[in-house]
C-alpha positions as CSV (number, residue, x, y, z in Angstrom):
1,X,-16.4,-66.0,-17.2
2,X,-12.8,-65.5,-17.8
3,X,-12.0,-68.3,-20.7
4,X,-8.2,-66.6,-22.2
5,X,-6.0,-69.4,-20.3
6,X,-3.6,-66.5,-18.0
7,X,-0.2,-66.2,-16.6
8,X,-0.1,-64.9,-13.0
9,X,2.9,-62.9,-12.0
10,X,3.5,-61.4,-8.9
11,X,6.7,-59.5,-8.6
12,X,8.9,-58.3,-5.6
13,X,10.6,-55.2,-7.0
14,X,9.5,-52.1,-9.2
15,X,12.2,-53.0,-12.2
16,X,10.7,-56.7,-12.1
17,X,7.3,-55.4,-12.7
18,X,8.7,-53.3,-15.4
19,X,10.5,-55.6,-17.2
20,X,7.8,-58.4,-17.1
21,X,5.5,-55.7,-18.4
22,X,7.9,-54.9,-21.2
23,X,8.2,-58.4,-22.3
24,X,4.4,-59.2,-22.7
25,X,3.5,-55.5,-24.2
26,X,0.3,-55.3,-26.0
27,X,-0.6,-59.1,-23.8
28,X,-0.9,-58.2,-20.3
29,X,-2.8,-56.0,-17.6
30,X,-1.9,-54.9,-14.1
31,X,-4.0,-55.4,-11.4
32,X,-4.6,-53.3,-8.7
33,X,-7.8,-53.6,-7.0
34,X,-9.5,-55.4,-9.7
35,X,-12.8,-53.8,-10.1
36,X,-12.3,-52.5,-13.7
37,X,-10.0,-55.6,-14.8
38,X,-11.7,-58.5,-13.5
39,X,-15.2,-57.4,-14.7
40,X,-14.4,-56.8,-18.4
41,X,-11.9,-60.0,-18.4
42,X,-15.0,-61.5,-17.7
43,X,-17.3,-60.1,-20.1
44,X,-14.2,-60.6,-22.8
45,X,-13.5,-56.7,-23.2
46,X,-10.0,-57.0,-22.4
47,X,-8.6,-59.9,-23.4
48,X,-4.9,-60.4,-22.1
49,X,-2.6,-63.7,-21.3
50,X,-0.8,-62.0,-18.5
51,X,-1.8,-60.5,-15.3
52,X,0.8,-58.7,-13.1
53,X,-0.3,-58.2,-10.0
54,X,1.3,-55.0,-7.6
55,X,0.3,-56.9,-4.5
56,X,3.7,-57.4,-3.4
57,X,5.7,-53.9,-4.2
58,X,4.3,-51.9,-1.0
59,X,2.6,-49.5,-2.7
60,X,-0.4,-49.3,-0.3
61,X,0.9,-46.7,2.1
62,X,-0.6,-42.9,2.3
63,X,2.6,-41.2,3.6
64,X,4.1,-37.4,2.6
65,X,7.6,-37.2,0.9
66,X,9.1,-33.8,0.6
67,X,6.1,-31.9,2.2
68,X,3.8,-33.7,-0.6
69,X,1.7,-36.7,-0.5
70,X,2.2,-39.5,-1.3
71,X,-0.7,-41.9,-1.9
72,X,0.4,-45.5,-3.4
73,X,-0.5,-47.3,-6.4
74,X,-2.9,-49.9,-4.5
75,X,-4.2,-47.2,-1.8
76,X,-7.9,-47.8,-1.6
77,X,-11.2,-45.8,-1.3
78,X,-11.5,-47.0,2.2
79,X,-7.9,-46.2,2.9
80,X,-8.9,-42.7,1.7
81,X,-11.6,-42.8,4.1
82,X,-9.4,-44.2,7.0
83,X,-6.7,-41.7,6.7
84,X,-6.2,-38.9,9.6
85,X,-3.1,-37.5,7.3
86,X,-5.6,-36.7,4.2
87,X,-8.5,-35.5,6.6
88,X,-6.6,-33.2,7.6
89,X,-4.1,-32.1,4.6
90,X,-6.5,-33.3,1.6
91,X,-9.6,-33.1,2.7
92,X,-11.7,-33.2,-0.4
93,X,-10.7,-37.2,-1.2
94,X,-12.2,-38.4,1.8
95,X,-15.6,-36.2,0.7
96,X,-15.4,-37.4,-2.7
97,X,-14.7,-41.0,-1.2
98,X,-17.3,-41.0,0.8
99,X,-20.1,-40.8,-1.9
100,X,-18.2,-43.4,-4.4
101,X,-20.0,-45.0,-7.1
102,X,-20.5,-48.8,-5.7
103,X,-20.5,-48.3,-2.0
104,X,-18.5,-50.9,0.4
105,X,-18.1,-53.4,-2.6
106,X,-16.1,-51.2,-4.4
107,X,-14.4,-48.7,-1.7
108,X,-13.0,-51.7,0.3
109,X,-11.4,-53.0,-3.3
110,X,-11.3,-50.2,-5.6
111,X,-8.2,-48.2,-6.3
112,X,-7.3,-44.4,-6.7
113,X,-4.5,-44.9,-9.4
114,X,-6.7,-47.6,-10.8
115,X,-9.5,-45.1,-11.4
116,X,-7.1,-42.7,-13.0
117,X,-5.1,-45.3,-15.2
118,X,-8.6,-46.7,-16.5
119,X,-9.9,-43.0,-18.0
120,X,-13.6,-43.5,-17.5
121,X,-14.6,-39.8,-18.1
122,X,-17.5,-40.2,-15.8
123,X,-15.4,-42.0,-12.8
124,X,-15.5,-40.3,-9.3
125,X,-11.9,-39.7,-8.8
126,X,-10.7,-38.2,-11.9
127,X,-11.9,-34.8,-11.0
128,X,-10.7,-34.2,-7.6
129,X,-7.7,-35.7,-8.0
130,X,-6.9,-33.0,-10.9
131,X,-8.6,-30.3,-8.6
132,X,-5.7,-30.9,-6.4
133,X,-3.1,-30.8,-8.6
134,X,-2.0,-34.5,-8.7
135,X,1.2,-36.1,-10.2
136,X,1.3,-39.4,-11.2
137,X,4.6,-40.9,-10.4
138,X,5.0,-43.6,-13.1
139,X,8.1,-46.4,-13.8
140,X,9.4,-48.3,-16.7
141,X,12.4,-49.9,-18.0
142,X,14.6,-45.9,-17.8
143,X,13.4,-45.6,-14.3
144,X,10.8,-43.6,-13.2
145,X,9.1,-40.2,-14.4
146,X,6.3,-37.8,-13.0
147,X,3.9,-36.3,-14.8
148,X,0.9,-34.1,-14.2
149,X,-2.1,-35.6,-13.7
150,X,-4.3,-33.3,-16.6
151,X,-1.1,-34.5,-18.6
152,X,-1.5,-38.1,-18.0
153,X,-5.2,-38.3,-19.2
154,X,-4.8,-38.3,-22.7
155,X,-8.8,-38.9,-23.7
156,X,-11.2,-41.2,-22.8
157,X,-10.1,-44.9,-21.9
158,X,-6.5,-43.2,-23.0
159,X,-3.4,-42.2,-20.8
160,X,0.5,-41.7,-21.3
161,X,1.9,-45.1,-20.4
162,X,4.5,-46.5,-22.4
163,X,5.6,-50.1,-22.9
164,X,7.0,-51.5,-19.7
165,X,5.8,-48.5,-17.2
166,X,2.8,-48.5,-15.0
167,X,2.0,-46.3,-12.3
168,X,4.0,-46.3,-9.0
169,X,2.1,-44.1,-7.0
170,X,0.1,-40.4,-6.8
171,X,1.6,-37.2,-5.3
172,X,-0.4,-33.9,-4.3
173,X,0.8,-30.6,-2.0
174,X,-1.8,-30.3,0.9
175,X,-5.2,-28.5,0.5
176,X,-6.8,-28.3,3.8
177,X,-10.1,-26.7,2.0
178,X,-12.2,-27.8,-0.2
179,X,-16.1,-28.4,-1.9
180,X,-17.2,-30.6,-3.7
181,X,-20.7,-31.9,-5.9
182,X,-21.6,-34.8,-7.8
183,X,-25.1,-34.9,-9.3
184,X,-25.9,-39.1,-10.2
185,X,-29.0,-40.8,-11.2
186,X,-29.0,-42.7,-8.3
187,X,-26.7,-44.4,-5.4
188,X,-25.5,-47.3,-7.7
189,X,-24.9,-44.6,-10.7
190,X,-22.2,-43.5,-12.2
191,X,-21.8,-39.4,-12.0
192,X,-23.1,-37.3,-14.6
193,X,-21.3,-34.7,-13.3
194,X,-18.6,-33.9,-10.5
195,X,-17.4,-30.3,-9.4
196,X,-14.1,-29.5,-7.3
197,X,-13.5,-26.4,-5.8
198,X,-10.3,-25.4,-4.2
199,X,-8.6,-22.3,-3.4
200,X,-5.8,-20.7,-5.8
201,X,-3.7,-18.1,-4.0
202,X,-2.3,-16.8,-7.3
203,X,-6.2,-16.6,-8.6
204,X,-8.8,-16.8,-6.5
205,X,-10.6,-20.0,-6.7
206,X,-9.8,-23.3,-9.5
207,X,-13.1,-25.5,-10.1
208,X,-12.5,-28.8,-11.9
209,X,-15.5,-30.8,-13.5
210,X,-15.6,-34.3,-14.0
211,X,-18.1,-36.3,-16.5
212,X,-18.6,-33.7,-18.9
213,X,-16.0,-34.0,-21.0
214,X,-13.2,-36.9,-22.1
215,X,-10.7,-35.5,-19.3
216,X,-11.5,-33.3,-16.4
217,X,-12.3,-29.4,-17.0
218,X,-10.2,-26.8,-15.0
219,X,-12.1,-23.4,-14.5
220,X,-10.5,-20.6,-12.9
221,X,-12.5,-17.9,-10.8
222,X,-11.6,-14.8,-10.2
223,X,-14.4,-13.9,-8.3
224,X,-15.8,-17.0,-6.7
225,X,-18.7,-14.8,-5.7
226,X,-20.0,-14.2,-8.7
227,X,-22.4,-17.0,-10.2
228,X,-22.5,-14.7,-13.5
229,X,-18.4,-15.4,-14.2
230,X,-18.8,-18.9,-13.0
231,X,-21.5,-19.8,-15.2
232,X,-19.8,-18.0,-18.6
233,X,-16.3,-19.3,-17.3
234,X,-17.9,-23.2,-17.1
235,X,-19.6,-22.7,-20.2
236,X,-17.3,-21.5,-22.5
237,X,-14.4,-23.8,-20.8
238,X,-16.9,-26.7,-22.1
239,X,-16.5,-27.3,-25.8
240,X,-16.6,-30.9,-26.0
241,X,-19.4,-32.7,-23.8
242,X,-19.1,-36.4,-23.2
243,X,-22.3,-38.3,-23.7
244,X,-23.1,-42.2,-23.0
245,X,-26.1,-44.2,-22.0
246,X,-26.4,-42.5,-18.6
247,X,-26.5,-38.4,-20.2
248,X,-26.2,-36.9,-23.3
249,X,-23.3,-34.2,-23.3
250,X,-25.7,-31.2,-23.9
251,X,-27.5,-32.3,-20.3
252,X,-24.1,-32.3,-18.5
253,X,-23.1,-29.3,-20.0
254,X,-26.5,-27.1,-19.4
255,X,-26.3,-28.8,-15.4
256,X,-22.2,-28.4,-15.1
257,X,-22.3,-24.4,-13.7
258,X,-25.2,-25.2,-11.2
259,X,-23.2,-28.6,-10.2
260,X,-19.8,-25.9,-10.0
261,X,-21.6,-23.2,-8.0
262,X,-22.8,-25.8,-5.4
263,X,-19.2,-26.8,-5.1
264,X,-18.0,-23.4,-4.7
265,X,-20.5,-22.3,-2.0
266,X,-19.5,-25.8,0.1
267,X,-15.6,-24.1,-0.1
268,X,-16.7,-20.8,0.6
269,X,-18.8,-22.4,3.5
270,X,-22.1,-20.3,2.2
């Protein structure tokens, strides 16, 4: 039960949203899908007196902007699965979303932007979004700024958001192929390791590992067919494995190369 006395805000513009967030900085939370925020408020992990709902800002769309694919802050995993545009232009996202932890209860409500902002290391979406080179579109008191997701994710549960700022959307360049693999204990469990593989025109294949460290780990492969190179590069890239109640860091690091191999094989069609 949420016992804190709350003031509910439902702004109708980006500017009004930033004004409210700035006025109540340190005592306010943004409500997108609410699948992380509301349970944490119920357990008194997060205690704020102001909640800002993004529902009236028109941020639930998926479209194209200047050749990039834009995903609004209120786009859910179900929206990703239903999007013909994403299936054609960014198939890695629906591939990830179809197996997202939590099943239909979560896919109908949880948002990709919310997963990025909560910054839980084991969340399904972060590795796939990082693999696709997602850029975070942030609105604040000084207007808009764009930050690569890899820079936006500062640490576990820490992101690059300043007073009065919130994420409006994310943008990605079309990437029509991709491979994905995830290891977890059960259907309802958070991932132990995720791997997302995409082609890099300049340098062969890029593999992004999620859940193995506080932030996604990106590995470049010159020869994706060489398992020895893959294992060497993955092992070298994991320098501070993430540990929690689901799995120790040593286990995550030990299986990361095998998970990456499966994602690369899916990308290559082998």
